[in-house]
BABATI-143492 format. One record per atom (N, C-alpha, C, O, CB): residue number from 1; residue in one letter; chain; atom name; x negated, y, z. Coordinates in pm, 1 decimal. Glycine has a CB too. Layout:
N
+-----+-----+-------+------+----------+----------+----------+
!   n ! res ! chain ! atom !     east !    north !       up !
+-----+-----+-------+------+----------+----------+----------+
! NUM !   a !     A !   CA !        X !        Y !        Z !
...
+-----+-----+-------+------+----------+----------+----------+
% end
This chain:
73
+-----+-----+-------+------+----------+----------+----------+
!   n ! res ! chain ! atom !     east !    north !       up !
+-----+-----+-------+------+----------+----------+----------+
!   1 !   m !     A !    N !   2718.8 !  -3787.1 !  -2255.5 !
!   1 !   m !     A !   CA !   2639.2 !  -3654.5 !  -2184.3 !
!   1 !   m !     A !    C !   2548.5 !  -3671.2 !  -2063.8 !
!   1 !   m !     A !    O !   2461.5 !  -3593.5 !  -2024.3 !
!   1 !   m !     A !   CB !   2743.2 !  -3551.9 !  -2131.1 !
!   2 !   e !     A !    N !   2583.2 !  -3778.9 !  -2017.1 !
!   2 !   e !     A !   CA !   2508.0 !  -3811.3 !  -1888.5 !
!   2 !   e !     A !    C !   2353.3 !  -3845.3 !  -1956.6 !
!   2 !   e !     A !    O !   2254.8 !  -3796.4 !  -1901.4 !
!   2 !   e !     A !   CB !   2587.3 !  -3957.1 !  -1792.9 !
!   3 !   n !     A !    N !   2340.2 !  -3912.9 !  -2052.6 !
!   3 !   n !     A !   CA !   2201.7 !  -3963.6 !  -2106.5 !
!   3 !   n !     A !    C !   2117.4 !  -3829.9 !  -2148.6 !
!   3 !   n !     A !    O !   1999.5 !  -3810.8 !  -2118.8 !
!   3 !   n !     A !   CB !   2223.1 !  -4072.1 !  -2247.2 !
!   4 !   i !     A !    N !   2195.1 !  -3746.9 !  -2218.8 !
!   4 !   i !     A !   CA !   2118.9 !  -3591.9 !  -2263.7 !
!   4 !   i !     A !    C !   2090.3 !  -3542.6 !  -2138.8 !
!   4 !   i !     A !    O !   1977.9 !  -3492.5 !  -2135.6 !
!   4 !   i !     A !   CB !   2216.8 !  -3467.6 !  -2352.9 !
!   5 !   k !     A !    N !   2149.6 !  -3538.0 !  -2035.4 !
!   5 !   k !     A !   CA !   2126.1 !  -3474.9 !  -1893.5 !
!   5 !   k !     A !    C !   2003.6 !  -3535.7 !  -1859.6 !
!   5 !   k !     A !    O !   1901.6 !  -3467.1 !  -1866.6 !
!   5 !   k !     A !   CB !   2241.8 !  -3502.9 !  -1777.8 !
!   6 !   t !     A !    N !   1997.1 !  -3656.4 !  -1823.2 !
!   6 !   t !     A !   CA !   1882.6 !  -3738.5 !  -1788.8 !
!   6 !   t !     A !    C !   1746.6 !  -3711.7 !  -1871.0 !
!   6 !   t !     A !    O !   1634.2 !  -3691.7 !  -1824.9 !
!   6 !   t !     A !   CB !   1924.9 !  -3881.7 !  -1807.9 !
!   7 !   y !     A !    N !   1784.4 !  -3716.3 !  -1994.1 !
!   7 !   y !     A !   CA !   1652.9 !  -3685.6 !  -2059.9 !
!   7 !   y !     A !    C !   1599.7 !  -3558.9 !  -2056.6 !
!   7 !   y !     A !    O !   1478.8 !  -3542.7 !  -2040.2 !
!   7 !   y !     A !   CB !   1656.0 !  -3713.8 !  -2186.6 !
!   8 !   l !     A !    N !   1684.3 !  -3457.1 !  -2071.8 !
!   8 !   l !     A !   CA !   1631.1 !  -3324.8 !  -2039.3 !
!   8 !   l !     A !    C !   1572.9 !  -3333.6 !  -1897.8 !
!   8 !   l !     A !    O !   1454.9 !  -3298.6 !  -1894.3 !
!   8 !   l !     A !   CB !   1743.1 !  -3212.1 !  -2049.6 !
!   9 !   n !     A !    N !   1618.9 !  -3366.9 !  -1794.2 !
!   9 !   n !     A !   CA !   1558.3 !  -3400.8 !  -1654.3 !
!   9 !   n !     A !    C !   1421.8 !  -3439.6 !  -1677.3 !
!   9 !   n !     A !    O !   1326.5 !  -3383.2 !  -1623.6 !
!   9 !   n !     A !   CB !   1633.9 !  -3518.5 !  -1575.6 !
!  10 !   e !     A !    N !   1411.3 !  -3550.6 !  -1769.4 !
!  10 !   e !     A !   CA !   1272.5 !  -3635.6 !  -1756.1 !
!  10 !   e !     A !    C !   1172.2 !  -3550.3 !  -1823.2 !
!  10 !   e !     A !    O !   1054.4 !  -3546.8 !  -1787.6 !
!  10 !   e !     A !   CB !   1274.4 !  -3792.1 !  -1831.0 !
!  11 !   v !     A !    N !   1233.6 !  -3464.5 !  -1945.3 !
!  11 !   v !     A !   CA !   1130.9 !  -3397.6 !  -2012.8 !
!  11 !   v !     A !    C !   1076.4 !  -3285.1 !  -1933.4 !
!  11 !   v !     A !    O !    956.5 !  -3258.0 !  -1939.4 !
!  11 !   v !     A !   CB !   1177.2 !  -3351.5 !  -2140.1 !
!  12 !   w !     A !    N !   1177.8 !  -3203.2 !  -1842.3 !
!  12 !   w !     A !   CA !   1152.6 !  -3119.2 !  -1769.3 !
!  12 !   w !     A !    C !   1020.2 !  -3160.7 !  -1652.0 !
!  12 !   w !     A !    O !    916.8 !  -3096.2 !  -1634.9 !
!  12 !   w !     A !   CB !   1285.0 !  -3088.3 !  -1720.4 !
!  13 !   q !     A !    N !   1059.6 !  -3279.5 !  -1586.1 !
!  13 !   q !     A !   CA !    945.7 !  -3329.4 !  -1477.0 !
!  13 !   q !     A !    C !    836.5 !  -3362.9 !  -1535.4 !
!  13 !   q !     A !    O !    740.4 !  -3364.8 !  -1458.4 !
!  13 !   q !     A !   CB !    978.5 !  -3448.0 !  -1393.0 !
!  14 !   e !     A !    N !    803.6 !  -3402.9 !  -1692.4 !
!  14 !   e !     A !   CA !    696.8 !  -3451.8 !  -1743.0 !
!  14 !   e !     A !    C !    614.3 !  -3313.5 !  -1774.7 !
!  14 !   e !     A !    O !    495.5 !  -3296.8 !  -1747.1 !
!  14 !   e !     A !   CB !    730.7 !  -3549.7 !  -1864.1 !
!  15 !   m !     A !    N !    693.1 !  -3225.3 !  -1833.0 !
!  15 !   m !     A !   CA !    604.1 !  -3103.9 !  -1839.5 !
!  15 !   m !     A !    C !    568.2 !  -3043.0 !  -1727.0 !
!  15 !   m !     A !    O !    464.4 !  -2977.1 !  -1734.3 !
!  15 !   m !     A !   CB !    655.0 !  -3008.1 !  -1910.2 !
!  16 !   l !     A !    N !    623.5 !  -3045.7 !  -1625.3 !
!  16 !   l !     A !   CA !    555.1 !  -2977.6 !  -1495.6 !
!  16 !   l !     A !    C !    441.7 !  -3078.6 !  -1433.7 !
!  16 !   l !     A !    O !    334.7 !  -3031.6 !  -1394.9 !
!  16 !   l !     A !   CB !    678.4 !  -2945.4 !  -1370.1 !
!  17 !   y !     A !    N !    466.0 !  -3204.1 !  -1426.9 !
!  17 !   y !     A !   CA !    391.5 !  -3264.3 !  -1329.1 !
!  17 !   y !     A !    C !    271.8 !  -3353.4 !  -1423.6 !
!  17 !   y !     A !    O !    157.3 !  -3375.1 !  -1383.9 !
!  17 !   y !     A !   CB !    497.9 !  -3359.6 !  -1225.7 !
!  18 !   k !     A !    N !    327.0 !  -3397.0 !  -1553.6 !
!  18 !   k !     A !   CA !    233.4 !  -3506.3 !  -1634.3 !
!  18 !   k !     A !    C !    140.6 !  -3432.2 !  -1730.1 !
!  18 !   k !     A !    O !     36.6 !  -3483.3 !  -1771.6 !
!  18 !   k !     A !   CB !    326.2 !  -3617.0 !  -1727.8 !
!  19 !   v !     A !    N !    184.4 !  -3302.5 !  -1765.9 !
!  19 !   v !     A !   CA !    106.7 !  -3273.1 !  -1868.6 !
!  19 !   v !     A !    C !    -12.4 !  -3187.2 !  -1843.8 !
!  19 !   v !     A !    O !     14.5 !  -3094.9 !  -1766.8 !
!  19 !   v !     A !   CB !    182.6 !  -3220.5 !  -1958.9 !
!  20 !   t !     A !    N !   -130.6 !  -3189.1 !  -1883.7 !
!  20 !   t !     A !   CA !   -242.3 !  -3098.6 !  -1851.3 !
!  20 !   t !     A !    C !   -248.4 !  -3003.5 !  -1955.8 !
!  20 !   t !     A !    O !   -266.1 !  -3019.4 !  -2076.5 !
!  20 !   t !     A !   CB !   -375.4 !  -3167.8 !  -1835.0 !
!  21 !   w !     A !    N !   -225.0 !  -2870.4 !  -1867.1 !
!  21 !   w !     A !   CA !   -237.4 !  -2761.7 !  -1940.6 !
!  21 !   w !     A !    C !   -403.9 !  -2707.7 !  -1957.9 !
!  21 !   w !     A !    O !   -479.2 !  -2735.0 !  -1864.4 !
!  21 !   w !     A !   CB !   -142.3 !  -2659.0 !  -1871.5 !
!  22 !   p !     A !    N !   -447.7 !  -2648.2 !  -2050.9 !
!  22 !   p !     A !   CA !   -565.1 !  -2576.5 !  -2077.2 !
!  22 !   p !     A !    C !   -587.0 !  -2477.8 !  -1964.6 !
!  22 !   p !     A !    O !   -484.0 !  -2441.0 !  -1908.1 !
!  22 !   p !     A !   CB !   -557.8 !  -2508.6 !  -2211.5 !
!  23 !   t !     A !    N !   -690.7 !  -2432.6 !  -1925.2 !
!  23 !   t !     A !   CA !   -714.3 !  -2292.9 !  -1844.5 !
!  23 !   t !     A !    C !   -723.7 !  -2176.8 !  -1954.0 !
!  23 !   t !     A !    O !   -731.7 !  -2191.9 !  -2075.9 !
!  23 !   t !     A !   CB !   -866.4 !  -2295.8 !  -1747.8 !
!  24 !   w !     A !    N !   -721.3 !  -2079.9 !  -1895.3 !
!  24 !   w !     A !   CA !   -739.2 !  -1948.8 !  -2000.0 !
!  24 !   w !     A !    C !   -852.0 !  -1952.6 !  -2081.9 !
!  24 !   w !     A !    O !   -851.7 !  -1931.4 !  -2203.2 !
!  24 !   w !     A !   CB !   -753.2 !  -1811.9 !  -1928.7 !
!  25 !   e !     A !    N !   -975.8 !  -1988.0 !  -1993.3 !
!  25 !   e !     A !   CA !  -1113.4 !  -2012.9 !  -2029.9 !
!  25 !   e !     A !    C !  -1116.6 !  -2119.7 !  -2160.9 !
!  25 !   e !     A !    O !  -1164.5 !  -2086.7 !  -2269.4 !
!  25 !   e !     A !   CB !  -1193.6 !  -2073.5 !  -1894.8 !
!  26 !   e !     A !    N !  -1064.8 !  -2238.2 !  -2137.0 !
!  26 !   e !     A !   CA !  -1069.2 !  -2334.1 !  -2235.7 !
!  26 !   e !     A !    C !   -981.0 !  -2281.7 !  -2371.0 !
!  26 !   e !     A !    O !  -1012.2 !  -2311.2 !  -2486.5 !
!  26 !   e !     A !   CB !  -1013.8 !  -2471.0 !  -2170.7 !
!  27 !   l !     A !    N !   -880.4 !  -2209.4 !  -2338.2 !
!  27 !   l !     A !   CA !   -792.7 !  -2169.3 !  -2445.0 !
!  27 !   l !     A !    C !   -884.7 !  -2067.6 !  -2536.4 !
!  27 !   l !     A !    O !   -899.8 !  -2075.6 !  -2658.4 !
!  27 !   l !     A !   CB !   -651.2 !  -2097.5 !  -2382.7 !
!  28 !   q !     A !    N !   -938.7 !  -1976.4 !  -2453.4 !
!  28 !   q !     A !   CA !  -1021.8 !  -1874.0 !  -2526.3 !
!  28 !   q !     A !    C !  -1120.0 !  -1956.9 !  -2622.7 !
!  28 !   q !     A !    O !  -1112.6 !  -1939.0 !  -2744.3 !
!  28 !   q !     A !   CB !  -1108.7 !  -1775.9 !  -2416.8 !
!  29 !   h !     A !    N !  -1205.3 !  -2041.3 !  -2571.8 !
!  29 !   h !     A !   CA !  -1300.4 !  -2118.8 !  -2611.1 !
!  29 !   h !     A !    C !  -1264.2 !  -2190.9 !  -2753.4 !
!  29 !   h !     A !    O !  -1329.6 !  -2184.7 !  -2857.5 !
!  29 !   h !     A !   CB !  -1326.2 !  -2211.0 !  -2500.1 !
!  30 !   s !     A !    N !  -1148.0 !  -2257.7 !  -2730.5 !
!  30 !   s !     A !   CA !  -1067.5 !  -2323.9 !  -2827.7 !
!  30 !   s !     A !    C !  -1048.1 !  -2234.1 !  -2957.8 !
!  30 !   s !     A !    O !  -1101.3 !  -2250.5 !  -3067.6 !
!  30 !   s !     A !   CB !   -931.3 !  -2360.1 !  -2763.0 !
!  31 !   a !     A !    N !   -964.3 !  -2141.7 !  -2920.7 !
!  31 !   a !     A !   CA !   -938.4 !  -2035.7 !  -3037.1 !
!  31 !   a !     A !    C !  -1074.4 !  -1953.8 !  -3099.5 !
!  31 !   a !     A !    O !  -1074.6 !  -1899.5 !  -3210.0 !
!  31 !   a !     A !   CB !   -833.2 !  -1918.1 !  -2973.2 !
!  32 !   f !     A !    N !  -1186.8 !  -1956.3 !  -3008.1 !
!  32 !   f !     A !   CA !  -1280.7 !  -1902.6 !  -3117.5 !
!  32 !   f !     A !    C !  -1346.5 !  -2008.1 !  -3187.4 !
!  32 !   f !     A !    O !  -1411.1 !  -1975.6 !  -3287.0 !
!  32 !   f !     A !   CB !  -1387.6 !  -1811.3 !  -3063.6 !
!  33 !   i !     A !    N !  -1342.4 !  -2134.1 !  -3152.8 !
!  33 !   i !     A !   CA !  -1400.4 !  -2262.2 !  -3235.3 !
!  33 !   i !     A !    C !  -1313.9 !  -2270.8 !  -3375.7 !
!  33 !   i !     A !    O !  -1358.2 !  -2297.0 !  -3487.5 !
!  33 !   i !     A !   CB !  -1379.5 !  -2419.3 !  -3138.8 !
!  34 !   v !     A !    N !  -1172.2 !  -2240.1 !  -3336.4 !
!  34 !   v !     A !   CA !  -1090.6 !  -2252.2 !  -3448.6 !
!  34 !   v !     A !    C !  -1104.5 !  -2150.8 !  -3566.4 !
!  34 !   v !     A !    O !  -1111.1 !  -2188.8 !  -3683.2 !
!  34 !   v !     A !   CB !   -962.1 !  -2248.7 !  -3401.5 !
!  35 !   s !     A !    N !  -1108.6 !  -2016.8 !  -3528.4 !
!  35 !   s !     A !   CA !  -1132.9 !  -1893.7 !  -3579.4 !
!  35 !   s !     A !    C !  -1273.9 !  -1902.9 !  -3683.2 !
!  35 !   s !     A !    O !  -1273.8 !  -1873.9 !  -3802.8 !
!  35 !   s !     A !   CB !  -1147.6 !  -1791.5 !  -3449.7 !
!  36 !   v !     A !    N !  -1416.2 !  -1961.0 !  -3587.1 !
!  36 !   v !     A !   CA !  -1524.9 !  -1957.4 !  -3666.7 !
!  36 !   v !     A !    C !  -1518.0 !  -2076.7 !  -3780.9 !
!  36 !   v !     A !    O !  -1575.1 !  -2061.4 !  -3888.9 !
!  36 !   v !     A !   CB !  -1648.2 !  -1966.5 !  -3574.8 !
!  37 !   a !     A !    N !  -1437.8 !  -2206.3 !  -3746.5 !
!  37 !   a !     A !   CA !  -1428.4 !  -2287.3 !  -3834.3 !
!  37 !   a !     A !    C !  -1342.8 !  -2248.1 !  -3966.0 !
!  37 !   a !     A !    O !  -1371.1 !  -2279.6 !  -4081.5 !
!  37 !   a !     A !   CB !  -1387.2 !  -2391.0 !  -3770.5 !
!  38 !   s !     A !    N !  -1221.8 !  -2165.6 !  -3918.7 !
!  38 !   s !     A !   CA !  -1154.2 !  -2126.3 !  -4048.9 !
!  38 !   s !     A !    C !  -1232.8 !  -2030.9 !  -4147.1 !
!  38 !   s !     A !    O !  -1234.6 !  -2041.1 !  -4269.8 !
!  38 !   s !     A !   CB !  -1023.4 !  -2057.3 !  -4014.2 !
!  39 !   l !     A !    N !  -1301.6 !  -1930.1 !  -4065.3 !
!  39 !   l !     A !   CA !  -1392.2 !  -1857.0 !  -4136.5 !
!  39 !   l !     A !    C !  -1502.2 !  -1903.9 !  -4246.1 !
!  39 !   l !     A !    O !  -1524.1 !  -1862.7 !  -4360.0 !
!  39 !   l !     A !   CB !  -1450.1 !  -1802.3 !  -4046.3 !
!  40 !   l !     A !    N !  -1565.6 !  -2009.8 !  -4165.2 !
!  40 !   l !     A !   CA !  -1643.8 !  -2105.3 !  -4248.9 !
!  40 !   l !     A !    C !  -1576.5 !  -2182.3 !  -4390.1 !
!  40 !   l !     A !    O !  -1622.8 !  -2191.0 !  -4503.8 !
!  40 !   l !     A !   CB !  -1683.7 !  -2215.2 !  -4147.6 !
!  41 !   i !     A !    N !  -1468.5 !  -2225.2 !  -4341.2 !
!  41 !   i !     A !   CA !  -1384.2 !  -2306.2 !  -4445.3 !
!  41 !   i !     A !    C !  -1351.1 !  -2212.0 !  -4565.1 !
!  41 !   i !     A !    O !  -1350.3 !  -2252.2 !  -4681.5 !
!  41 !   i !     A !   CB !  -1240.6 !  -2364.3 !  -4377.7 !
!  42 !   a !     A !    N !  -1323.6 !  -2081.7 !  -4527.6 !
!  42 !   a !     A !   CA !  -1252.2 !  -1979.9 !  -4618.2 !
!  42 !   a !     A !    C !  -1371.3 !  -1940.2 !  -4703.2 !
!  42 !   a !     A !    O !  -1357.4 !  -1910.2 !  -4821.7 !
!  42 !   a !     A !   CB !  -1176.6 !  -1845.2 !  -4536.5 !
!  43 !   l !     A !    N !  -1496.0 !  -1940.4 !  -4637.5 !
!  43 !   l !     A !   CA !  -1625.6 !  -1878.7 !  -4715.2 !
!  43 !   l !     A !    C !  -1652.3 !  -1991.2 !  -4804.5 !
!  43 !   l !     A !    O !  -1676.6 !  -1955.8 !  -4919.8 !
!  43 !   l !     A !   CB !  -1767.8 !  -1838.2 !  -4616.5 !
!  44 !   c !     A !    N !  -1654.5 !  -2125.4 !  -4781.7 !
!  44 !   c !     A !   CA !  -1700.0 !  -2235.0 !  -4876.2 !
!  44 !   c !     A !    C !  -1580.7 !  -2231.9 !  -4974.3 !
!  44 !   c !     A !    O !  -1626.8 !  -2283.6 !  -5076.1 !
!  44 !   c !     A !   CB !  -1725.9 !  -2390.6 !  -4801.5 !
!  45 !   v !     A !    N !  -1451.8 !  -2198.9 !  -4998.2 !
!  45 !   v !     A !   CA !  -1369.8 !  -2185.4 !  -5074.3 !
!  45 !   v !     A !    C !  -1395.6 !  -2073.0 !  -5185.2 !
!  45 !   v !     A !    O !  -1373.5 !  -2083.8 !  -5305.8 !
!  45 !   v !     A !   CB !  -1268.0 !  -2174.0 !  -5001.8 !
!  46 !   f !     A !    N !  -1449.8 !  -1957.6 !  -5113.7 !
!  46 !   f !     A !   CA !  -1464.9 !  -1829.4 !  -5167.6 !
!  46 !   f !     A !    C !  -1566.6 !  -1875.8 !  -5269.0 !
!  46 !   f !     A !    O !  -1555.4 !  -1875.1 !  -5391.6 !
!  46 !   f !     A !   CB !  -1508.8 !  -1708.6 !  -5063.4 !
!  47 !   l !     A !    N !  -1676.8 !  -1919.8 !  -5188.3 !
!  47 !   l !     A !   CA !  -1783.8 !  -1937.5 !  -5296.4 !
!  47 !   l !     A !    C !  -1766.2 !  -2064.2 !  -5378.5 !
!  47 !   l !     A !    O !  -1800.3 !  -2042.8 !  -5494.8 !
!  47 !   l !     A !   CB !  -1925.5 !  -1941.3 !  -5232.6 !
!  48 !   m !     A !    N !  -1728.8 !  -2176.5 !  -5360.1 !
!  48 !   m !     A !   CA !  -1667.8 !  -2289.4 !  -5488.2 !
!  48 !   m !     A !    C !  -1576.4 !  -2183.5 !  -5604.9 !
!  48 !   m !     A !    O !  -1592.6 !  -2203.2 !  -5725.4 !
!  48 !   m !     A !   CB !  -1526.6 !  -2437.4 !  -5399.9 !
!  49 !   d !     A !    N !  -1496.7 !  -2089.9 !  -5563.6 !
!  49 !   d !     A !   CA !  -1427.3 !  -2002.5 !  -5647.0 !
!  49 !   d !     A !    C !  -1516.4 !  -1936.4 !  -5748.3 !
!  49 !   d !     A !    O !  -1513.9 !  -1952.8 !  -5870.3 !
!  49 !   d !     A !   CB !  -1359.3 !  -1904.4 !  -5567.6 !
!  50 !   f !     A !    N !  -1610.1 !  -1845.0 !  -5664.9 !
!  50 !   f !     A !   CA !  -1686.5 !  -1765.0 !  -5724.9 !
!  50 !   f !     A !    C !  -1808.7 !  -1864.1 !  -5832.0 !
!  50 !   f !     A !    O !  -1856.0 !  -1812.7 !  -5933.4 !
!  50 !   f !     A !   CB !  -1748.4 !  -1671.1 !  -5600.1 !
!  51 !   v !     A !    N !  -1835.2 !  -1968.0 !  -5800.3 !
!  51 !   v !     A !   CA !  -1923.2 !  -2052.0 !  -5872.9 !
!  51 !   v !     A !    C !  -1898.6 !  -2109.4 !  -5978.8 !
!  51 !   v !     A !    O !  -1978.8 !  -2126.8 !  -6070.5 !
!  51 !   v !     A !   CB !  -1959.0 !  -2133.5 !  -5815.5 !
!  52 !   f !     A !    N !  -1746.2 !  -2155.9 !  -5973.9 !
!  52 !   f !     A !   CA !  -1681.9 !  -2238.8 !  -6070.3 !
!  52 !   f !     A !    C !  -1559.7 !  -2144.3 !  -6141.6 !
!  52 !   f !     A !    O !  -1495.7 !  -2186.4 !  -6238.0 !
!  52 !   f !     A !   CB !  -1623.9 !  -2378.8 !  -5992.0 !
!  53 !   g !     A !    N !  -1538.2 !  -2020.8 !  -6085.5 !
!  53 !   g !     A !   CA !  -1413.1 !  -1933.9 !  -6164.9 !
!  53 !   g !     A !    C !  -1316.7 !  -1962.8 !  -6143.8 !
!  53 !   g !     A !    O !  -1263.7 !  -2048.8 !  -6214.2 !
!  53 !   g !     A !   CB !  -1396.8 !  -1928.8 !  -6291.3 !
!  54 !   a !     A !    N !  -1254.2 !  -1909.3 !  -6045.5 !
!  54 !   a !     A !   CA !  -1114.5 !  -1897.4 !  -6014.3 !
!  54 !   a !     A !    C !  -1005.2 !  -1867.2 !  -6132.2 !
!  54 !   a !     A !    O !   -896.1 !  -1917.7 !  -6158.7 !
!  54 !   a !     A !   CB !  -1107.9 !  -1791.1 !  -5915.9 !
!  55 !   q !     A !    N !  -1076.3 !  -1771.3 !  -6186.3 !
!  55 !   q !     A !   CA !   -962.4 !  -1731.9 !  -6324.3 !
!  55 !   q !     A !    C !  -1047.1 !  -1711.0 !  -6426.6 !
!  55 !   q !     A !    O !  -1103.2 !  -1602.2 !  -6439.1 !
!  55 !   q !     A !   CB !   -858.6 !  -1584.8 !  -6314.2 !
!  56 !   p !     A !    N !  -1069.2 !  -1824.8 !  -6522.3 !
!  56 !   p !     A !   CA !  -1183.2 !  -1806.6 !  -6637.9 !
!  56 !   p !     A !    C !  -1101.0 !  -1719.1 !  -6731.3 !
!  56 !   p !     A !    O !  -1173.7 !  -1661.9 !  -6812.5 !
!  56 !   p !     A !   CB !  -1243.3 !  -1961.1 !  -6720.0 !
!  57 !   e !     A !    N !   -985.3 !  -1694.0 !  -6743.4 !
!  57 !   e !     A !   CA !   -914.1 !  -1584.4 !  -6838.8 !
!  57 !   e !     A !    C !   -954.3 !  -1454.3 !  -6786.8 !
!  57 !   e !     A !    O !   -968.3 !  -1361.8 !  -6866.8 !
!  57 !   e !     A !   CB !   -746.5 !  -1591.7 !  -6841.3 !
!  58 !   n !     A !    N !   -972.5 !  -1438.2 !  -6675.5 !
!  58 !   n !     A !   CA !   -983.1 !  -1272.9 !  -6646.7 !
!  58 !   n !     A !    C !  -1139.0 !  -1242.6 !  -6640.7 !
!  58 !   n !     A !    O !  -1226.3 !  -1302.2 !  -6577.5 !
!  58 !   n !     A !   CB !   -904.1 !  -1221.2 !  -6485.3 !
!  59 !   p !     A !    N !  -1148.1 !  -1138.3 !  -6720.7 !
!  59 !   p !     A !   CA !  -1276.8 !  -1100.7 !  -6767.8 !
!  59 !   p !     A !    C !  -1340.8 !  -1048.2 !  -6654.7 !
!  59 !   p !     A !    O !  -1461.6 !  -1028.9 !  -6668.5 !
!  59 !   p !     A !   CB !  -1276.2 !  -1005.3 !  -6881.0 !
!  60 !   i !     A !    N !  -1286.7 !  -1017.8 !  -6537.2 !
!  60 !   i !     A !   CA !  -1365.5 !   -931.1 !  -6421.7 !
!  60 !   i !     A !    C !  -1410.2 !  -1057.7 !  -6331.1 !
!  60 !   i !     A !    O !  -1521.8 !  -1063.9 !  -6279.6 !
!  60 !   i !     A !   CB !  -1255.1 !   -802.0 !  -6324.5 !
!  61 !   f !     A !    N !  -1296.1 !  -1173.3 !  -6315.0 !
!  61 !   f !     A !   CA !  -1364.3 !  -1262.8 !  -6219.6 !
!  61 !   f !     A !    C !  -1375.6 !  -1411.5 !  -6322.2 !
!  61 !   f !     A !    O !  -1284.6 !  -1494.3 !  -6319.2 !
!  61 !   f !     A !   CB !  -1260.8 !  -1280.4 !  -6056.6 !
!  62 !   k !     A !    N !  -1458.8 !  -1423.9 !  -6381.6 !
!  62 !   k !     A !   CA !  -1469.0 !  -1532.6 !  -6441.5 !
!  62 !   k !     A !    C !  -1583.5 !  -1643.9 !  -6362.5 !
!  62 !   k !     A !    O !  -1615.2 !  -1752.9 !  -6409.9 !
!  62 !   k !     A !   CB !  -1501.9 !  -1489.6 !  -6584.2 !
!  63 !   g !     A !    N !  -1623.3 !  -1599.7 !  -6261.6 !
!  63 !   g !     A !   CA !  -1707.0 !  -1685.4 !  -6199.5 !
!  63 !   g !     A !    C !  -1863.9 !  -1707.7 !  -6239.1 !
!  63 !   g !     A !    O !  -1908.3 !  -1671.8 !  -6348.2 !
!  63 !   g !     A !   CB !  -1641.9 !  -1798.1 !  -6210.2 !
!  64 !   l !     A !    N !  -1930.2 !  -1760.9 !  -6154.5 !
!  64 !   l !     A !   CA !  -2087.0 !  -1764.5 !  -6226.0 !
!  64 !   l !     A !    C !  -2114.2 !  -1851.2 !  -6314.7 !
!  64 !   l !     A !    O !  -2216.9 !  -1837.9 !  -6381.3 !
!  64 !   l !     A !   CB !  -2195.7 !  -1789.4 !  -6139.9 !
!  65 !   l !     A !    N !  -2013.2 !  -1977.6 !  -6338.6 !
!  65 !   l !     A !   CA !  -2059.4 !  -2059.9 !  -6460.6 !
!  65 !   l !     A !    C !  -1983.5 !  -1978.7 !  -6602.6 !
!  65 !   l !     A !    O !  -2032.0 !  -1983.3 !  -6715.6 !
!  65 !   l !     A !   CB !  -2000.8 !  -2242.8 !  -6438.6 !
!  66 !   g !     A !    N !  -1874.5 !  -1916.7 !  -6571.4 !
!  66 !   g !     A !   CA !  -1800.6 !  -1851.6 !  -6674.2 !
!  66 !   g !     A !    C !  -1931.3 !  -1707.7 !  -6727.1 !
!  66 !   g !     A !    O !  -1947.7 !  -1673.0 !  -6844.0 !
!  66 !   g !     A !   CB !  -1621.8 !  -1791.4 !  -6592.5 !
!  67 !   i !     A !    N !  -1973.7 !  -1673.8 !  -6658.9 !
!  67 !   i !     A !   CA !  -2053.4 !  -1541.1 !  -6705.7 !
!  67 !   i !     A !    C !  -2186.0 !  -1612.4 !  -6754.4 !
!  67 !   i !     A !    O !  -2245.4 !  -1553.4 !  -6844.7 !
!  67 !   i !     A !   CB !  -2084.2 !  -1413.7 !  -6570.4 !
!  68 !   l !     A !    N !  -2242.3 !  -1732.7 !  -6707.4 !
!  68 !   l !     A !   CA !  -2354.7 !  -1788.6 !  -6778.6 !
!  68 !   l !     A !    C !  -2306.5 !  -1842.4 !  -6898.4 !
!  68 !   l !     A !    O !  -2385.2 !  -1835.5 !  -6992.8 !
!  68 !   l !     A !   CB !  -2427.9 !  -1889.8 !  -6703.2 !
!  69 !   y !     A !    N !  -2199.4 !  -1893.3 !  -6919.0 !
!  69 !   y !     A !   CA !  -2157.7 !  -1948.6 !  -7040.7 !
!  69 !   y !     A !    C !  -2146.9 !  -1819.3 !  -7155.0 !
!  69 !   y !     A !    O !  -2196.7 !  -1819.4 !  -7267.6 !
!  69 !   y !     A !   CB !  -2011.4 !  -2029.7 !  -7013.2 !
!  70 !   d !     A !    N !  -2074.2 !  -1720.0 !  -7096.9 !
!  70 !   d !     A !   CA !  -2047.3 !  -1598.1 !  -7196.0 !
!  70 !   d !     A !    C !  -2207.2 !  -1577.8 !  -7241.0 !
!  70 !   d !     A !    O !  -2235.9 !  -1577.6 !  -7360.7 !
!  70 !   d !     A !   CB !  -1965.7 !  -1440.5 !  -7111.0 !
!  71 !   f !     A !    N !  -2304.2 !  -1561.6 !  -7143.4 !
!  71 !   f !     A !   CA !  -2438.4 !  -1522.1 !  -7179.3 !
!  71 !   f !     A !    C !  -2494.7 !  -1590.9 !  -7251.9 !
!  71 !   f !     A !    O !  -2580.0 !  -1532.0 !  -7318.1 !
!  71 !   f !     A !   CB !  -2515.3 !  -1507.5 !  -7093.8 !
!  72 !   f !     A !    N !  -2482.2 !  -1718.7 !  -7274.2 !
!  72 !   f !     A !   CA !  -2569.1 !  -1810.4 !  -7347.8 !
!  72 !   f !     A !    C !  -2483.8 !  -1872.6 !  -7493.5 !
!  72 !   f !     A !    O !  -2524.8 !  -1954.4 !  -7575.9 !
!  72 !   f !     A !   CB !  -2613.4 !  -1939.1 !  -7233.9 !
!  73 !   t !     A !    N !  -2371.1 !  -1809.9 !  -7488.5 !
!  73 !   t !     A !   CA !  -2307.3 !  -1844.1 !  -7631.5 !
!  73 !   t !     A !    C !  -2308.9 !  -1726.8 !  -7696.6 !
!  73 !   t !     A !    O !  -2265.6 !  -1719.4 !  -7811.6 !
!  73 !   t !     A !   CB !  -2159.4 !  -1901.5 !  -7634.2 !
+-----+-----+-------+------+----------+----------+----------+
% end
C-alpha cells in the first residue's frame, strides 16, 4: 500500500511541477490547425470517393469513373 501512495504522490508532483502545459493561445492555435487538417483530409477522401465511386452499385452515386464507364458503354 505504501508503494501505491508513493507512486500517486510522485505522479501528482510531476503533473504540478515538471509538466509544461500549453497556454490558452497555444491551445487555440493547435485546435485550429487540427481542424483545418481534418477538413482537408475529409475533402481528399470525399474527392477520391467521388472520382473512383464509393458505391458503384448505387445509380445515384457511381462516381466519376462509373458515370464515364456508363457513358462510353
